[in-house]
Backbone bond lengths (Angstrom), bond angles and torsions (degrees), N, CA, C in turn:
res aa  C-N    CA-C-N  psi(-1)  N-CA   C-N-CA  omega(-1)  CA-C   N-CA-C  phi
1 M - - - 1.449 - - 1.531 107.71 -
2 D 1.285 115.81 129.24 1.453 121.85 -173.12 1.522 114.59 -67.40
3 D 1.319 117.62 -35.15 1.467 119.90 -171.90 1.524 113.60 -92.38
4 G 1.296 118.63 6.98 1.460 121.28 175.89 1.518 114.82 79.14
5 R 1.322 118.84 9.49 1.463 120.90 179.08 1.525 110.21 -75.48
6 L 1.318 115.03 148.58 1.464 120.56 175.50 1.525 109.91 -67.29
7 P 1.321 117.48 147.35 1.464 118.83 170.15 1.533 109.13 -59.62
8 T 1.307 116.02 145.84 1.467 121.03 -176.71 1.518 111.94 -54.37
9 S 1.324 117.51 -41.87 1.469 119.66 -177.11 1.527 111.97 -61.46
10 L 1.317 117.79 -38.91 1.465 120.27 178.56 1.526 111.08 -70.46
11 W 1.317 116.61 -38.99 1.459 121.77 178.14 1.533 109.93 -61.57
12 V 1.342 115.97 -46.44 1.473 120.99 179.74 1.524 109.74 -64.04
13 E 1.329 117.03 -46.02 1.462 121.26 -179.13 1.535 111.62 -57.53
14 A 1.316 117.04 -42.27 1.467 120.82 179.11 1.526 111.22 -62.89
15 H 1.327 116.76 -41.46 1.464 119.70 179.85 1.526 111.94 -70.42
16 L 1.330 116.52 -36.75 1.461 119.27 178.79 1.527 110.94 -69.26
17 R 1.305 116.86 -35.05 1.460 119.86 175.67 1.530 109.83 -61.22
18 R 1.328 116.00 -41.52 1.469 119.92 178.30 1.527 111.25 -64.32
19 L 1.330 116.92 -38.90 1.467 120.26 176.38 1.524 110.60 -62.49
20 N 1.330 116.82 -41.24 1.471 120.59 177.21 1.524 110.80 -58.70
21 E 1.321 115.94 -45.36 1.465 120.51 -179.71 1.521 111.96 -62.89
22 M 1.327 116.33 -31.69 1.466 121.19 -179.89 1.529 111.73 -85.18
23 G 1.333 117.04 -7.47 1.456 120.83 -179.01 1.518 113.07 74.53
24 R 1.324 117.22 25.75 1.465 122.27 -178.65 1.521 109.86 -91.07
25 G 1.324 116.45 136.83 1.457 121.25 179.37 1.521 112.02 -79.75
26 Y 1.323 115.78 139.90 1.463 121.11 175.28 1.512 108.79 -151.59
27 Y 1.318 114.99 165.25 1.452 121.82 177.60 1.522 107.88 -143.42
28 I 1.322 117.29 130.02 1.457 120.79 175.97 1.529 107.20 -86.65
29 V 1.326 116.04 106.33 1.458 121.63 -178.51 1.521 110.12 -74.11
30 Q 1.339 116.09 -41.40 1.459 120.91 178.53 1.518 109.92 -150.15
31 K 1.324 114.72 131.98 1.461 120.53 172.04 1.516 107.44 -88.28
32 G 1.319 116.05 128.24 1.454 120.81 -178.86 1.508 112.17 -97.18
33 A 1.316 114.91 -155.85 1.460 121.44 -178.20 1.521 110.23 -65.47
34 F 1.321 116.01 140.65 1.461 121.28 -178.38 1.526 111.53 -58.81
35 A 1.317 116.69 -46.96 1.462 120.08 -169.72 1.524 114.69 -92.12
36 A 1.318 118.32 -36.38 1.463 116.98 -167.54 1.525 115.08 -144.46
37 G 1.296 119.31 24.88 1.461 119.69 179.08 1.518 111.80 -72.11
38 T 1.316 116.32 147.36 1.462 122.41 174.50 1.517 108.67 -77.22
39 V 1.329 117.18 153.22 1.460 121.79 179.94 1.522 109.78 -110.34
40 L 1.330 116.05 127.88 1.463 123.10 169.87 1.515 106.74 -107.59
41 L 1.303 115.68 135.21 1.455 120.82 -178.14 1.521 108.98 -120.76
42 K 1.327 115.72 120.31 1.464 120.50 174.50 1.521 106.45 -102.55
43 I 1.318 115.91 120.44 1.458 120.79 176.51 1.524 106.79 -103.71
44 N 1.321 115.40 106.18 1.455 122.51 -178.53 1.526 108.14 -80.12
45 L 1.323 116.54 119.14 1.457 121.38 -177.28 1.527 113.09 -85.38
46 L 1.330 116.22 -0.64 1.470 123.37 175.41 1.524 113.66 63.60
47 D 1.337 115.70 21.90 1.467 120.03 177.28 1.527 111.04 -133.77
48 G 1.340 116.26 21.95 1.454 121.14 -178.05 1.518 112.92 89.31
49 Q 1.323 116.37 -0.41 1.460 120.73 178.00 1.523 109.99 -119.94
50 A 1.328 114.72 163.60 1.457 120.18 -179.23 1.524 109.51 -152.58
51 R 1.318 114.30 162.31 1.464 122.25 169.93 1.519 106.32 -112.63
52 V 1.324 116.98 140.70 1.457 121.07 175.39 1.517 107.04 -122.37
53 L 1.329 114.89 119.79 1.457 121.13 -179.87 1.516 108.71 -117.34
54 T 1.319 115.48 140.40 1.457 120.44 176.30 1.521 108.65 -115.97
55 Q 1.306 114.77 140.30 1.453 121.07 -177.34 1.531 108.97 -74.66
56 I 1.335 115.45 131.23 1.461 120.84 176.99 1.522 108.49 -139.28
57 R 1.289 115.86 171.08 1.466 121.74 174.52 1.521 107.96 -121.78
58 D 1.347 115.62 143.08 1.452 119.57 178.27 1.527 109.80 -80.18
59 M 1.315 117.10 -175.75 1.467 121.92 -176.38 1.536 112.26 -61.75
60 D 1.322 116.89 -24.16 1.462 121.04 179.59 1.531 112.77 -93.27
61 G 1.325 116.93 1.32 1.461 120.71 -179.89 1.513 114.48 87.92
62 N 1.332 117.36 7.50 1.461 120.77 179.93 1.526 110.12 -79.88
63 L 1.318 114.62 140.00 1.458 121.05 -179.79 1.518 111.06 -66.44
64 G 1.326 115.73 139.16 1.453 121.33 175.72 1.520 109.87 -154.00
65 W 1.316 115.43 -175.43 1.460 122.17 -177.48 1.514 109.62 -134.08
66 M 1.318 116.18 147.01 1.455 122.88 177.96 1.524 107.98 -127.88
67 A 1.333 115.71 138.61 1.465 119.64 174.34 1.527 107.43 -65.71
68 A 1.319 116.96 113.30 1.458 122.13 -171.39 1.520 113.13 -65.49
69 L 1.313 117.10 -31.07 1.457 120.10 -177.32 1.518 112.35 -103.74
70 G 1.315 117.27 9.72 1.454 121.42 176.57 1.516 114.76 74.56
71 Q 1.303 117.08 5.15 1.460 121.50 179.47 1.519 108.71 -131.30
72 E 1.304 115.12 154.65 1.465 120.00 178.80 1.528 111.24 -66.10
73 R 1.327 116.15 -47.51 1.462 121.46 -177.87 1.520 109.45 -132.30
74 V 1.327 115.30 142.30 1.459 121.13 178.18 1.523 108.31 -136.80
75 A 1.312 115.88 165.73 1.465 120.00 174.11 1.526 108.32 -61.87
76 E 1.316 116.41 141.35 1.456 120.33 -178.05 1.525 111.52 -58.43
77 S 1.328 117.32 -35.00 1.468 120.28 178.45 1.530 111.19 -64.10
78 D 1.333 117.76 -37.22 1.468 121.04 176.62 1.524 110.46 -67.18
79 A 1.324 116.30 -39.47 1.466 120.41 177.89 1.525 110.18 -62.73
80 D 1.324 116.96 -45.14 1.466 121.00 -179.35 1.530 111.24 -64.29
81 A 1.330 117.33 -39.26 1.467 120.69 178.70 1.528 110.37 -64.43
82 Y 1.325 117.38 -42.26 1.461 121.25 178.15 1.531 110.35 -61.70
83 I 1.323 116.16 -44.32 1.469 120.64 -179.07 1.522 111.03 -64.51
84 R 1.329 118.10 -41.02 1.474 120.74 177.11 1.528 110.87 -60.03
85 R 1.338 116.78 -43.60 1.465 120.11 178.83 1.530 110.54 -63.68
86 A 1.328 116.69 -41.03 1.468 120.53 179.62 1.530 110.67 -63.06
87 M 1.317 117.64 -40.97 1.463 121.26 179.53 1.528 110.85 -68.21
88 D 1.329 117.23 -35.15 1.467 120.63 177.29 1.528 110.97 -66.39
89 R 1.338 116.28 -39.33 1.471 121.23 -179.41 1.519 112.52 -73.62
90 D 1.328 116.31 -37.47 1.459 120.72 -172.04 1.525 110.62 -135.83
91 P 1.316 117.69 97.54 1.469 120.05 -179.45 1.528 112.87 -68.31
92 D 1.337 117.91 -9.49 1.465 121.43 -179.98 1.525 113.47 -89.22
93 V 1.327 117.44 -2.91 1.464 120.91 -176.82 1.531 110.56 -73.77
94 W 1.321 115.61 140.44 1.461 122.30 171.65 1.516 107.47 -93.17
95 V 1.339 117.95 135.19 1.459 121.82 177.42 1.526 107.74 -126.79
96 I 1.322 115.10 121.78 1.461 121.20 -179.04 1.527 108.00 -126.27
97 E 1.324 115.73 130.91 1.463 121.39 176.86 1.522 108.93 -107.40
98 I 1.324 114.76 131.92 1.460 121.83 179.50 1.522 108.16 -123.89
99 E 1.306 116.56 141.09 1.461 120.63 176.01 1.517 109.08 -97.59
100 D 1.328 115.70 123.47 1.464 120.67 179.39 1.522 108.78 -159.32
101 K 1.320 116.50 108.97 1.465 120.95 -179.18 1.524 112.76 -58.18
102 G 1.331 117.26 -31.31 1.457 120.98 -179.92 1.515 113.82 -82.43
103 G 1.330 117.70 -10.17 1.455 121.31 177.81 1.514 114.82 75.40
104 E 1.333 116.90 19.96 1.465 120.60 -177.27 1.532 111.18 -77.39
105 N 1.312 115.40 139.55 1.460 122.23 175.93 1.525 108.15 -91.04
106 P 1.337 118.11 113.83 1.463 120.13 -177.51 1.532 113.75 -85.33
107 F 1.320 117.67 -2.19 1.452 120.76 -178.61 1.523 110.41 -87.93
108 E 1.340 115.83 155.20 1.452 119.88 -178.86 1.530 111.10 -68.97
109 G 1.310 115.38 154.28 1.462 121.64 179.05 1.513 110.66 108.39
110 K 1.317 115.64 135.57 1.467 119.61 -179.38 1.522 109.97 -83.69
111 E 1.316 114.90 161.29 1.454 119.67 175.76 1.525 107.60 -79.84
112 I 1.323 115.07 118.49 1.462 121.35 -174.87 1.514 110.87 -87.94
113 L 1.292 117.66 -42.41 1.475 121.55 179.93 1.489 110.33 -129.59
């Protein structure tokens, strides 16, 4: 990789290891491309709602997150439908589900949009 970024699989593995150390529950819904897959994060709020964040980069190349459905919280069924469509469109996408009643994103990068 020309820009010195870690392959996606190593980046994801490092974050999941940190979640393990914190005792946080997660589930890998789909493993994407080793080197360059995009990451979708479903944060299950455990009340029938969820947040769906997609990994993006800002104009300077810094990692960030965008609310994939344009809303802070959506029905879990809507989140799952969006994720299924994303996986159908892009088999290289990584999809990780995390359980967090507060809806906090434990991965690095600020929310850009």
